[in-house]
C-alpha positions as CSV (number, residue, x, y, z in Angstrom):
1,A,7.9,97.6,11.0
2,I,7.4,98.5,7.4
3,V,5.3,95.9,5.8
4,S,5.4,95.9,2.1
5,T,3.2,95.4,-0.1
6,P,2.4,91.7,-1.1
7,F,2.9,90.1,-4.1
8,I,0.1,87.7,-5.0
9,L,1.0,84.8,-6.8
10,S,-2.0,82.5,-8.2
11,G,-1.5,79.9,-10.9
12,G,1.7,77.8,-12.1
13,A,3.7,76.2,-9.3
14,V,0.9,77.7,-6.4
15,A,-2.0,76.1,-8.0
16,S,0.3,72.6,-9.2
17,A,0.8,72.6,-4.7
18,G,-3.0,73.0,-4.3
19,S,-3.7,76.5,-3.5
20,T,-5.0,79.7,-5.0
21,Y,-3.7,82.6,-3.9
22,L,0.1,82.9,-2.3
23,A,0.8,86.1,-1.0
24,V,4.0,87.3,0.1
25,F,5.3,90.5,1.8
26,A,8.1,91.4,4.1
27,A,8.9,93.1,7.3
28,R,13.1,94.3,8.2
29,S,14.1,91.2,7.3
30,T,12.0,88.4,7.4
31,V,9.8,87.3,4.4
32,T,6.8,85.5,4.6
33,A,3.9,84.0,2.6
34,M,0.5,83.4,3.0
35,E,-2.1,81.1,1.1
36,G,-5.9,80.9,0.6
37,S,-7.9,80.3,-1.6
38,N,-10.6,83.0,-1.2
39,A,-11.7,86.1,1.3
40,A,-14.0,84.7,3.3
41,A,-11.9,81.8,4.3
42,G,-8.9,83.3,4.6
43,W,-5.1,83.5,4.6
44,T,-3.3,80.5,6.6
45,A,0.7,81.0,6.8
46,R,2.6,78.6,4.5
47,W,6.6,79.8,5.0
48,T,8.1,82.0,6.8
49,I,12.1,82.9,6.3
50,D,14.6,85.4,8.7
51,L,16.8,87.1,5.4
52,C,19.9,87.3,8.2
53,S,19.8,83.6,8.5
54,L,21.9,83.5,5.4
55,W,23.7,86.4,7.0
56,T,27.8,85.5,6.5
57,N,29.1,88.5,7.9
58,T,30.9,88.4,11.6
59,R,28.9,91.6,12.3
60,A,25.6,92.2,13.1
61,C,23.2,91.6,9.8
62,T,21.8,94.5,8.8
63,W,19.2,94.2,6.1
64,D,15.8,95.5,5.7
65,V,13.9,95.4,2.8
66,G,11.8,98.1,4.1
67,G,8.8,99.5,2.1
68,A,9.9,97.9,-1.2
69,A,8.0,95.1,-2.7
70,L,8.4,91.5,-3.6
71,V,7.9,90.4,-7.3
72,G,7.1,86.8,-8.6
73,S,8.1,84.8,-11.6
74,S,5.1,84.6,-14.2
75,D,4.9,80.7,-13.9
76,A,4.6,81.4,-9.2
77,A,7.8,79.2,-8.8
78,K,9.7,81.8,-7.8
79,V,9.8,85.0,-5.3
80,F,12.7,87.5,-6.0
81,V,13.7,90.7,-3.0
82,C,17.0,93.2,-2.8
83,V,17.6,94.5,0.7
84,G,18.8,97.9,2.3
85,P,19.8,100.4,3.3
86,T,23.0,98.9,4.4
87,V,26.7,98.7,3.2
88,E,26.2,95.4,2.3
89,G,23.2,95.2,0.3
90,A,21.9,91.6,-1.5
91,C,19.5,90.5,-3.6
92,F,17.5,86.8,-3.3
93,A,15.6,84.4,-5.1
94,L,13.4,82.1,-2.9
95,D,11.3,78.6,-3.7
96,A,7.9,80.5,-3.6
97,L,6.0,77.2,-2.5
98,T,9.2,77.0,0.4
99,G,10.9,79.6,1.2
100,A,14.2,77.9,0.7
101,S,17.2,80.5,-0.6
102,L,17.6,79.5,-4.5
103,W,20.2,81.9,-5.3
104,T,21.6,85.0,-2.8
105,S,23.5,87.9,-5.2
106,P,25.9,89.7,-2.6
107,F,27.4,93.1,-3.8
108,A,30.8,94.6,-2.0
109,P,30.6,96.8,0.7
110,G,30.4,100.4,0.5
111,G,27.0,101.6,0.8
112,T,25.0,99.1,-2.0
113,G,21.3,98.9,-0.6
114,F,18.3,98.8,-2.1
115,Q,15.1,100.6,-1.3
116,A,12.9,100.4,-4.6
117,P,11.6,96.7,-5.6
118,P,12.8,94.3,-8.6
119,S,11.9,94.7,-11.8
120,L,11.9,91.2,-13.5
121,S,12.4,91.3,-17.2
122,P,8.5,89.8,-19.8
123,D,11.0,86.3,-20.1
124,G,11.5,86.3,-16.3
125,R,15.1,85.9,-17.2
126,I,16.5,88.9,-16.4
127,L,16.2,91.2,-12.0
128,L,17.0,94.7,-12.3
129,A,17.6,96.0,-9.2
130,V,18.5,99.8,-8.2
131,S,20.8,100.4,-5.3
132,T,21.9,103.6,-3.2
133,T,24.5,104.2,-4.7
134,K,23.5,105.6,-8.3
135,K,23.7,102.4,-10.2
136,V,21.3,99.7,-12.1
137,Y,22.3,96.2,-11.4
138,M,21.3,93.7,-14.6
139,I,20.8,90.0,-12.3
140,D,20.9,86.6,-13.9
141,A,17.1,85.7,-12.4
142,A,18.3,82.2,-12.4
143,T,21.7,82.0,-11.2
144,G,22.0,85.2,-9.4
145,A,25.2,86.2,-11.2
146,Q,25.2,90.0,-12.2
147,K,25.1,90.3,-15.4
148,K,26.1,94.3,-15.4
149,E,25.5,97.9,-14.4
150,V,24.8,101.2,-15.3
151,A,25.9,104.6,-13.5
152,L,22.9,106.9,-12.9
153,A,22.9,110.7,-13.0
154,A,21.4,110.9,-9.6
155,L,19.7,108.7,-6.9
156,S,16.5,106.8,-7.6
157,Y,13.7,104.8,-5.5
158,A,11.9,104.3,-8.7
159,T,10.7,100.4,-9.9
160,P,12.6,99.9,-13.2
161,A,9.6,99.5,-16.0
162,Y,10.2,97.0,-19.3
163,S,9.0,98.0,-22.0
164,S,6.2,96.0,-23.7
165,T,8.8,94.6,-25.8
166,G,11.4,94.1,-23.1
167,D,14.2,95.5,-25.4
168,A,14.5,98.4,-23.3
169,F,13.5,99.3,-19.4
170,F,12.7,103.1,-17.9
171,L,13.4,104.6,-14.7
172,C,12.6,107.8,-13.2
173,T,15.7,109.4,-10.9
174,E,15.9,112.1,-7.9
175,D,17.1,115.5,-10.1
176,G,13.1,114.4,-12.4
177,T,15.0,112.5,-15.4
178,L,12.8,110.2,-17.2
179,T,15.8,107.6,-19.1
180,S,15.4,105.1,-21.7
181,F,18.1,102.2,-21.6
182,S,18.7,99.2,-23.7
183,S,18.3,96.1,-22.1
184,N,19.5,93.8,-24.5
185,S,21.3,91.1,-22.6
186,S,23.7,90.1,-25.7
187,S,25.0,93.7,-25.5
188,S,28.3,95.0,-23.2
189,A,26.8,97.4,-21.3
190,L,23.1,99.0,-20.4
191,T,23.4,101.7,-23.0
192,E,21.3,105.0,-23.0
193,L,18.3,105.1,-25.0
194,W,16.5,108.7,-24.4
195,S,16.1,110.5,-21.7
196,N,13.8,113.9,-20.9
197,T,13.1,115.9,-17.8
198,L,9.0,114.8,-17.3
199,C,9.0,112.7,-14.1
200,G,6.4,114.8,-11.2
201,V,8.6,114.4,-8.1
202,T,12.3,115.2,-7.2
203,G,14.4,115.1,-3.8
204,G,13.1,112.6,-1.6
205,T,13.2,108.8,-1.3
206,T,9.8,109.0,-3.9
207,Q,9.6,109.1,-7.5
208,P,6.7,107.9,-9.9
209,S,7.1,104.2,-12.0
210,V,6.2,104.4,-15.1
211,A,3.3,102.5,-16.6
212,V,3.6,100.7,-19.6
213,I,0.7,100.9,-22.0
214,P,1.2,97.9,-25.1
215,A,0.8,99.0,-28.9
216,A,-3.2,97.8,-28.8
217,E,-4.2,99.4,-26.2
218,A,-2.3,102.9,-26.7
219,G,-4.0,102.5,-30.3
220,L,0.0,102.8,-31.9
221,S,1.0,100.7,-34.6
222,G,3.8,98.3,-34.7
223,A,5.2,96.4,-31.6
224,S,6.3,99.7,-29.6
225,G,3.6,101.0,-27.1
226,A,3.7,104.0,-25.1
227,I,4.0,104.6,-21.3
228,A,2.3,106.8,-18.8
229,I,4.4,109.1,-15.9
230,A,2.8,111.8,-13.5
231,S,4.7,115.3,-14.5
232,A,5.6,117.9,-12.1
233,S,2.9,120.0,-13.7
234,G,0.6,117.3,-11.8
235,L,-0.5,115.7,-15.9
236,V,-0.1,112.3,-16.5
237,L,1.5,112.3,-19.4
238,L,1.4,109.3,-22.2
239,L,5.0,109.4,-24.3
240,R,6.0,107.1,-27.0
241,E,8.2,104.5,-25.9
242,S,10.6,104.9,-28.6
243,T,11.2,108.0,-28.4
244,G,9.9,109.4,-25.4
245,A,7.5,111.8,-27.1
């Protein structure tokens, strides 16, 4: 089974529970949390949950996290994960300390699965999930309610990256397009702000994710920072968040 990249939680709820670190990872439909204080002391299992235990369909559960990583809240209290590929995908919020399910956000049959890690907004209120049906879903991180969605021109297996101000996100698709979308949750739909064809990998099941650099670190004035992306020429390009130039 493919094991996802562990997400490390520290501080917040983890510290209050007496742990220094909590590493959460997944293999197929099973999510496991290991706790520890340092590398020398090693790690011990804290909890394990099989997401298929939450499956309510009469057919066999086919949920699989695959190689997608999980993401945790800034207060170290929650872990979010989406499953796929499957004809009935879902996203979950789990209690970071117990593994208990806080909510399940199911999707209608028809091939809606997930193969990329979701992304949590800087304020922790919105979860972005990219599906295998060329859509980005905006999900309420507190309740699991699906707030809105946007259709993509091509598939994407990349993780959406929020801007440094949190009012936009960036995503590469398999046709080499890098797009900036508005993430204003008060608007009626996710809208495109700009796009270019600077993503470095086309086709296949991997696309580069965008690295966001705050304005001060990028040497820019104002609130809007920069983004770094691997180009088709093999170079790493530094672009302005606001324009993609």
